[in-house]
C-alpha positions in Angstrom: 118.1 117.3 111.8 114.3 117.7 111.2 112.2 119.2 114.0 108.4 118.8 114.1 106.4 120.8 116.6 102.7 121.0 117.1 99.8 119.3 118.9 97.9 116.1 118.6 94.7 117.0 120.3 95.7 118.6 123.6 99.1 116.8 123.7 102.1 118.9 122.7 104.5 117.3 120.2 108.2 118.2 119.8 109.9 115.6 117.7 113.5 115.7 116.5 114.7 113.4 113.7 118.4 113.1 113.1 119.7 111.7 109.8 123.3 111.0 108.9 124.6 111.5 105.3 123.7 107.9 104.4 120.1 108.4 105.6 119.8 111.6 103.6 121.2 109.9 100.5 118.8 107.0 100.9 115.9 109.4 101.3 116.8 111.5 98.3 117.1 108.3 96.1 113.6 107.3 97.3 112.2 110.7 96.3 114.0 110.8 92.9 111.7 110.6 89.9 112.1 110.6 86.1 111.8 114.0 84.4 108.1 114.9 83.7 106.9 112.3 86.3 105.2 113.7 89.4 107.0 113.1 92.7 105.6 110.6 95.1 103.1 112.3 97.4 102.6 115.2 95.0 98.9 115.9 94.5 97.6 116.0 91.0 96.3 119.5 90.3 92.5 119.8 89.8 91.7 120.3 86.1 90.1 123.7 85.5 87.2 122.1 83.7 86.5 119.9 86.7 86.6 122.9 89.0 84.2 124.8 86.8 81.8 121.8 86.6 81.9 121.3 90.4 81.1 125.0 91.0 78.4 125.0 88.3 76.8 121.8 89.8 76.6 123.4 93.3 75.4 126.8 91.8 72.5 125.1 90.0 71.5 123.0 93.0 71.8 125.9 95.4 72.5 123.5 98.3 73.9 120.0 98.5 74.7 117.8 101.5 78.4 116.8 101.6 78.0 113.1 101.0 75.7 113.7 98.0 78.1 116.3 96.6 81.1 114.0 97.2 79.4 111.2 95.3 78.7 113.4 92.4 82.2 114.7 92.3 83.6 111.2 92.6 81.4 110.1 89.6 82.6 113.2 87.7 86.3 112.7 88.3 86.4 108.9 88.7 88.6 109.4 91.8 87.8 109.7 95.5 91.0 111.7 96.1 90.2 114.2 93.3 86.7 114.5 94.6 88.1 115.3 98.1 90.3 118.0 96.6 87.3 119.6 94.8 85.4 119.6 98.1 88.3 121.3 99.8 88.4 124.0 97.1 84.7 124.5 97.4 85.0 124.8 101.2 87.5 127.6 100.7 85.6 129.4 97.9 84.2 132.8 98.9 81.0 132.0 97.1 80.3 128.8 99.1 79.1 128.6 102.6 79.6 125.3 104.5 77.3 124.5 107.4 78.0 121.7 109.8 75.0 119.5 110.3 74.4 116.7 112.8 75.4 114.0 110.3 77.2 115.9 107.5 78.3 119.2 106.2 76.0 121.1 103.8 77.4 123.2 100.9 75.4 126.3 99.9 76.0 128.5 96.9 75.8 132.1 98.1 77.0 134.1 95.1 78.3 134.3 91.6 81.9 133.8 90.5 84.4 131.8 92.6 88.0 132.5 91.7 89.3 130.0 89.1 92.6 129.4 90.8 
């Protein structure tokens, strides 16, 4: 049995999913992958050079609006999902302050040296 608890907005959620042995076997077959191949749903890690470039771009600019930064990161990585992962890392970086604007977030470089991990 899998139990999921939480909230969707203000609505409480308490969901129980019961699987028999056949269901579990089917699920594990669907999740099986060849050695060295990433599992389905596994995020590709952000390359350190891309992370460094994203931080450096924001550091040089000092401030960028979210859509502009996203467009630059998407052009840099060639992937919208990778650009989103970089934005999330920047959002959680101690050297970046994110301000919510009326239309979009604004990313501000506030110091030197974000952690590389």
